[in-house]
C-alpha positions in Angstrom: 155.5 75.7 72.7 158.8 77.7 72.0 159.3 78.5 68.7 162.7 79.4 69.5 164.3 82.8 68.3 162.7 83.1 64.5 159.2 84.7 63.4 156.3 81.5 63.3 155.9 81.9 59.9 159.9 80.4 59.9 160.0 77.5 62.8 161.5 75.0 60.7 165.1 77.0 60.3 166.3 75.9 63.7 163.4 73.4 65.0 164.4 70.1 66.8 162.6 67.2 65.5 162.0 63.6 66.9 161.7 60.9 64.4 159.2 58.5 65.7 159.8 54.8 64.3 156.0 54.0 64.9 156.2 50.0 65.3 158.7 50.7 67.9 157.5 53.7 69.9 155.1 52.1 72.2 152.2 49.7 71.6 148.4 50.5 72.9 147.0 47.5 71.5 149.3 44.4 73.2 150.0 43.0 69.9 153.7 43.7 70.0 153.7 46.4 67.4 153.9 49.9 68.2 150.8 52.1 66.6 149.3 55.3 66.2 147.8 55.6 69.7 150.6 54.9 71.4 152.1 57.7 69.9 149.3 59.5 70.9 149.8 58.5 74.5 153.4 59.4 74.2 153.0 63.0 73.0 153.3 64.8 76.5 157.0 62.7 77.1 158.2 64.6 73.7 157.0 67.6 74.6 158.9 67.3 78.6 162.1 66.8 76.4 161.4 69.5 74.8 161.2 69.1 70.9 159.5 71.3 68.1 157.8 68.4 66.3 157.4 64.8 65.2 158.4 62.9 62.0 156.3 59.5 61.6 157.6 57.0 59.7 155.4 55.3 57.7 152.1 53.8 58.8 149.9 53.4 55.5 148.4 50.2 54.6 151.4 47.9 53.5 152.3 44.2 53.4 155.4 45.2 55.4 158.0 43.7 53.4 160.4 47.0 54.2 158.1 48.2 57.0 156.0 50.3 55.5 158.5 51.8 53.0 156.6 49.6 50.4 153.3 51.5 50.7 149.6 50.1 49.1 147.8 53.0 50.0 149.2 56.3 50.0 145.7 58.0 51.5 144.8 55.5 54.6 146.1 53.8 57.8 147.0 50.1 58.2 145.1 48.4 60.9 148.3 47.3 62.6 148.5 51.0 63.4 145.2 51.9 63.9 143.1 54.3 61.9 142.1 57.6 59.7 140.3 58.7 63.0 143.2 57.8 65.4 145.4 59.8 63.2 142.9 62.6 63.5 143.1 62.6 67.5 147.3 62.4 66.9 147.4 65.5 65.2 144.3 66.8 67.4 146.7 66.2 70.4 149.6 66.9 69.1 148.6 70.6 67.8 147.0 71.4 71.4 150.9 70.8 72.8 152.5 72.9 70.2 154.1 69.8 68.6 153.8 69.9 65.3 153.6 66.6 62.9 155.4 65.3 59.5 154.5 62.4 57.9 157.1 60.1 55.7 156.1 60.2 52.1 157.8 57.5 49.7 157.6 59.1 46.0 160.0 56.8 44.6 158.6 53.4 44.8 155.6 51.7 45.9 154.2 48.2 47.0 154.2 45.8 44.5 150.5 45.0 46.0 149.6 48.8 44.8 146.2 49.1 43.0 148.3 50.6 40.2 151.3 47.8 40.2 148.4 45.3 39.9 146.8 46.9 37.1 150.3 46.8 35.2 150.7 43.5 35.9 147.4 42.4 34.2 147.4 45.1 31.4 150.3 44.0 29.8 153.2 45.1 27.8 152.3 48.6 25.9 149.6 49.7 27.9 149.3 53.1 29.9 149.2 51.4 33.4 152.6 49.9 32.9 154.0 53.4 32.0 153.7 54.4 35.3 156.3 52.2 36.3 159.6 51.4 34.3 158.5 48.5 32.4 161.4 47.1 29.7 161.7 44.4 27.3 164.6 42.1 27.9 167.7 41.5 26.5 169.0 38.3 24.6 167.0 36.8 22.1 164.5 35.4 23.9 164.5 38.4 26.4 165.7 36.1 29.3 168.7 38.9 30.7 167.5 42.0 32.6 167.4 45.4 30.2 170.4 46.7 31.9 172.7 45.8 34.5 171.9 48.0 37.5 172.1 46.4 40.5 169.4 46.8 43.8 170.6 49.0 47.0 169.6 45.9 48.9 171.3 43.4 46.9 170.2 41.6 43.8 169.6 42.7 40.6 167.5 45.8 40.1 165.1 43.8 37.8 162.5 41.2 38.1 160.4 39.6 35.2 156.8 39.3 35.3 154.7 36.0 33.8 152.2 37.5 31.5 148.6 36.7 31.5 149.2 34.1 29.0 151.6 32.7 31.2 154.6 33.2 29.4 158.0 35.0 30.8 157.1 38.7 30.0 158.6 42.0 30.7 161.1 43.0 33.4 160.4 46.0 36.1 162.6 48.2 38.1 163.2 48.1 41.9 165.8 49.7 43.2 165.6 48.7 46.8 163.4 45.0 46.6 161.1 43.2 44.2 158.3 44.2 46.6 158.9 48.2 45.8 158.6 49.1 42.1 159.9 52.3 40.8 157.3 55.0 39.7 157.9 56.1 36.5 157.8 59.7 37.3 157.8 60.8 33.4 154.3 59.8 33.1 152.2 62.5 34.1 150.1 60.6 36.1 152.3 59.9 38.7 153.1 63.3 39.2 149.5 64.3 39.4 148.5 61.1 41.9 151.6 62.5 44.2 150.1 66.2 44.1 146.6 64.4 45.2 148.4 62.6 47.9 149.7 65.8 49.3 146.9 67.5 49.5 144.7 64.3 51.2 147.2 64.8 54.6 147.6 68.9 54.2 143.8 68.5 54.2 144.1 66.9 57.6 146.3 69.2 59.4 149.8 67.7 59.1 152.9 70.0 59.2 154.7 68.9 56.6 156.8 66.3 54.8 159.7 63.9 55.1 160.7 62.6 51.5 162.1 59.4 51.1 165.1 59.2 48.7 164.3 62.5 47.2 167.3 62.5 45.1 165.6 59.5 42.8 162.5 59.4 41.0 163.9 59.8 37.8 166.1 57.8 35.9 168.2 58.2 33.1 165.6 57.6 30.2 167.4 55.1 28.1 168.0 53.4 31.0 171.6 52.3 29.9 174.1 50.2 31.6 176.1 51.5 34.3 179.9 51.4 34.8 179.9 49.8 38.5 176.3 48.2 38.6 177.0 47.3 42.1 177.9 50.3 43.7 174.7 50.9 45.5 174.5 47.3 47.1 178.5 47.5 47.8 177.9 51.5 49.6 174.0 50.7 50.3 173.8 54.3 49.0 172.3 56.1 46.1 175.9 56.0 43.7 174.7 55.1 40.3 174.5 58.3 38.8 172.0 56.6 36.1 169.2 56.0 38.7 169.7 58.4 41.2 170.3 62.6 41.3 168.9 63.1 37.8 167.8 66.7 36.7 164.4 66.6 36.6 163.8 66.0 40.1 164.0 69.9 40.8 161.1 70.7 38.9 158.8 67.9 41.4 160.1 69.7 44.6 159.5 73.5 43.2 155.8 72.2 42.1 155.8 70.6 45.8 156.9 73.6 47.3 154.3 75.7 45.5 151.7 73.1 46.9 153.2 73.8 50.0 153.0 77.7 49.9 149.5 77.6 48.8 148.2 76.0 52.3 151.0 78.3 53.8 149.2 81.4 52.4 145.2 80.4 53.4 146.3 80.6 57.1 150.1 81.4 58.1 151.2 78.1 59.1 154.3 77.1 57.7 154.2 73.5 55.8 158.1 72.0 55.8 159.4 69.6 52.9 162.4 68.0 54.8 164.2 65.9 51.9 166.4 62.5 52.4 169.0 63.2 50.2 172.2 61.7 49.5 174.4 63.0 47.1 178.2 62.7 46.8 179.3 66.5 47.9 177.6 69.7 50.2 177.5 71.8 47.0 175.4 69.1 45.4 173.2 69.0 48.6 172.7 72.9 48.3 170.8 72.6 44.9 168.1 70.7 46.9 167.4 73.4 49.0 167.5 76.7 46.8 164.5 79.1 47.5 161.8 77.6 45.5 162.7 73.7 46.2 162.8 71.6 49.6 162.7 73.6 52.9 166.0 71.6 54.1 167.4 68.0 53.4 169.5 65.9 55.8 172.7 66.6 55.6 174.2 63.0 56.4 178.1 63.7 56.4 177.8 64.5 60.2 176.2 61.2 60.4 178.7 59.2 58.5 181.8 61.5 60.5 184.4 59.6 61.6 185.0 60.1 65.6 187.9 62.5 64.7 188.1 66.4 65.1 189.7 67.3 61.5 186.6 65.2 60.1 184.1 66.7 62.1 185.5 70.4 61.5 185.6 70.0 57.4 181.8 68.4 57.6 180.8 71.3 59.5 182.6 74.0 57.2 181.1 72.6 54.0 177.7 72.6 55.2 177.8 75.9 56.3 179.8 77.5 53.3 177.7 75.6 51.1 174.1 75.1 51.9 173.7 77.9 54.8 174.7 79.8 51.5 171.7 79.1 49.4 169.3 80.8 52.4 168.3 77.4 53.9 169.6 76.4 57.0 171.3 73.3 57.6 169.4 69.8 59.0 172.0 68.1 61.4 171.6 64.1 62.0 173.4 61.8 64.2 170.7 58.6 64.0 168.0 57.2 62.5 166.3 54.4 61.8 168.7 53.0 58.8 172.2 54.0 60.8 173.9 52.2 63.7 173.1 54.3 66.7 176.2 56.5 68.0 176.4 54.6 71.2 177.7 52.1 69.3 179.3 53.6 66.0 181.6 55.5 68.5 182.8 53.1 70.7 184.0 49.7 71.5 181.0 47.0 70.8 179.8 46.3 74.1 176.3 45.7 74.1 175.8 47.8 77.3 176.7 50.9 75.8 178.9 51.9 78.4 182.5 53.6 78.3 184.2 55.6 75.2 181.1 55.2 73.1 178.0 56.7 75.4 180.8 59.2 76.2 181.3 60.0 72.8 177.6 59.8 71.8 177.1 62.7 74.2 179.5 65.1 73.1 178.4 64.8 69.9 174.9 65.2 71.1 175.5 68.7 72.6 178.0 69.7 69.5 174.9 69.0 67.5 172.9 71.0 69.4 174.9 73.9 69.3 175.3 74.1 65.6 173.2 76.3 63.8 170.1 75.4 62.3 167.7 72.3 62.5 168.3 68.7 64.5 166.6 65.6 64.2 166.6 63.0 67.2 165.7 59.6 66.1 163.8 57.9 69.2 166.4 56.0 71.9 169.2 58.5 70.9 167.9 60.5 74.4 168.1 57.4 75.9 171.7 56.7 75.0 170.4 53.1 73.8 173.3 51.3 71.9 172.5 49.2 68.8 171.8 45.5 69.9 174.2 43.8 67.9 173.3 40.5 68.9 170.0 39.6 67.5 169.4 35.9 66.4 169.0 35.3 62.4 165.9 33.8 62.7 164.0 37.4 64.1 165.7 39.9 61.6 163.1 41.5 59.4 165.0 43.7 57.3 165.2 43.5 53.5 168.9 43.7 53.2 169.1 39.9 55.3 166.2 38.3 53.5 168.0 39.6 50.2 171.8 39.2 51.3 171.9 36.9 54.1 174.8 39.4 55.7 174.2 40.5 58.6 176.8 43.3 57.5 174.6 46.6 57.4 171.1 45.4 58.5 168.9 47.6 60.2 167.1 45.6 62.9 169.4 46.8 65.7 168.7 50.3 65.7 164.4 49.4 65.5 164.2 47.5 68.9 161.2 48.5 70.3 161.8 51.3 73.1 162.0 50.5 76.6 159.9 52.7 79.1 159.7 50.9 82.3 160.3 47.9 84.7 163.5 45.1 84.9 162.0 43.1 81.9 160.8 42.3 78.6 158.1 44.5 77.1 159.5 47.1 79.6 156.7 48.9 79.3 156.3 48.9 75.8 153.0 47.0 75.3 150.6 46.3 78.1 147.2 45.0 78.8 147.8 41.5 77.3 149.5 39.0 79.2 152.9 37.6 77.8 152.5 40.0 74.8 156.2 39.9 72.8 157.7 42.8 70.9 158.1 42.6 67.3 161.5 42.5 68.2 163.2 41.2 71.2 164.4 43.4 73.7 167.5 42.7 75.3 167.7 42.4 79.2 170.5 45.3 79.6 167.7 47.2 77.9 166.3 48.1 81.9 169.7 50.3 82.4 168.0 52.4 79.3 164.4 52.7 80.4 162.4 56.1 80.4 161.4 55.7 83.9 165.1 55.4 84.8 166.2 57.8 82.8 163.9 60.8 84.0 164.7 59.8 87.4 168.6 60.3 86.6 170.0 63.4 86.4 173.3 62.0 84.7 171.2 60.4 82.2 171.5 60.9 78.6 167.8 62.1 78.9 168.5 64.9 81.0 171.7 66.0 79.0 169.3 66.4 75.7 166.0 67.6 77.8 168.7 70.4 79.3 170.0 71.1 76.0 167.0 71.4 74.4 165.7 74.1 76.8 169.2 76.0 76.4 168.8 75.7 73.1 165.3 77.3 73.1 166.1 80.2 76.0 169.3 81.5 74.0 169.2 83.4 71.0 173.1 82.9 70.4 171.4 79.0 69.5 169.0 80.0 66.6 170.0 80.7 63.1 173.2 82.4 62.2 177.0 81.0 61.4 179.8 80.6 63.8 183.3 81.0 64.3 186.3 78.8 64.9 188.7 79.5 67.8 192.2 77.9 67.6 192.3 74.7 69.8 195.4 72.5 70.4 194.9 69.2 67.9 192.0 66.8 68.8 189.5 69.7 70.0 187.1 71.8 68.4 185.6 74.8 69.9 183.3 77.3 68.2 181.6 81.0 68.8 177.7 81.6 68.3 177.0 84.9 68.5 179.0 87.1 70.2 179.7 84.9 73.4 178.2 81.2 73.4 181.1 78.9 73.2 181.1 75.2 72.4 183.8 72.9 72.7 184.2 69.3 72.1 187.6 67.1 73.2 187.8 64.3 71.2 190.7 62.9 72.5 191.2 61.4 75.9 193.2 63.4 77.7 191.6 65.9 79.5 193.0 69.8 77.7 192.6 73.2 79.0 189.6 74.9 78.3 188.7 77.5 76.0 187.4 79.1 78.2 187.3 80.5 81.7 184.3 79.6 84.2 181.8 77.2 85.0 180.3 75.6 82.0 176.8 76.2 81.7 176.3 72.4 80.0 178.5 69.5 79.5 177.9 66.2 78.5 180.4 65.2 81.3 182.1 65.8 84.5 183.7 69.0 83.4 186.0 71.4 86.0 186.6 74.6 85.5 189.5 75.2 83.8 189.5 71.6 82.0 187.8 70.0 79.1 188.6 66.3 80.0 188.7 63.8 77.1 185.5 62.6 75.2 183.6 65.4 76.5 181.7 68.6 75.0 180.9 71.6 77.3 179.0 75.2 76.6 179.9 78.2 77.9 179.1 81.9 78.1 182.1 83.9 77.2 183.3 87.6 75.8 185.8 85.9 73.3 
């Protein structure tokens, strides 16, 4: 494996990590749900693509109310996905190929079926078991009103009332996502101690690090006061409530977790990574999470959320380079993930085939991201140019946002449809060995145009663009760490220099413009004649600017 231009000890600084949404990657058993053996079978494909590592979505035992982000046991594998022996085989196979393995860990909340939460329900008010969570008496003369006015991110109140052992209505518990996901109380010492045990369990099994879910969460304001805008989280589907997120105490947790990782690194020289899902208002606030003794990296979502506009992209990149890279970390760029509408659809018309403007812009954005200093995360199917599946029928939708609100706005099933691998009809090679097996979410007929076998055979495909971009990124020292220098460009065009001579330019408009440098591009997202940069196109050149 290429370790890029940096020392092996700092592999993460400019790594490209592939996000594997396990249940939708590859099914080895024929039950219609992807599994760890399927991930292992797909490793050669990912190695050929050229990624440095994989991030696995949660595969822990779970009732699957939020597809594994409601964890019932943090130190085992749900039988749907395999077992610990299969996990160990996956880690060993990845290591042989030089592919690092990151796990998704969920420290903000667990499942309502977690043994500790069940114990809390049975133990009653004032118990040590309830202190591990946020239990509180209700307001009003009979305690029938929630303890405060907060709303959950996935809709509805952030509190649910329990029935006590004697059958009477009792206390309320906090859940910032769904009632099946009670929030941990990180002010109780048993909670951080338990998560240290969990980290060490997986580190001892050979993982290379963790992607941390809701990394700006964990702590709530100690007094749990009312919010001036209680529905902000649900309205934006983001961590907006300042009383529930981004509390100062969370930084001590990341300092402790970083020390644990450094301890393992010191033992064998293999650096373990902590990358956080950090949703905060500004790049400057984001930078606090990646200080030298905290998280190694944190996803910078501003690029993902930026509209297709040259000025917006330049502002996002400039702020990230100033505030985040200034900490000594590197920016972690992302354009897609399992919670967001795919770029092909987001950037263009909602045509289900994903052709036309959206596809061209998504290809251009991919080259821009791969040219930026820092690390990049690719969501499975992104390399196939998959559009969002926008017309799933209501009766197959599984997203708790839909179940709680009844609204199709912002639902996430459309980016989670199982991958097409081969053939002309569903299941497109995703699941095999059982006649009539159906994927857990239905695949549209037009998925055939994006199947992996067809993508590999077509040198003009998204897959070849990503593969070529990753190969160049690994071979050119200019595309490692470092800074960038903006070039003067006409309106609607961005161009920057990496190192002394690698130029990346993107035309956000639809009409061709003169290329910022002469000569034939090393790589372009679409046809790009010498001397010109067509609309909705990105290109890389070597130049002596």
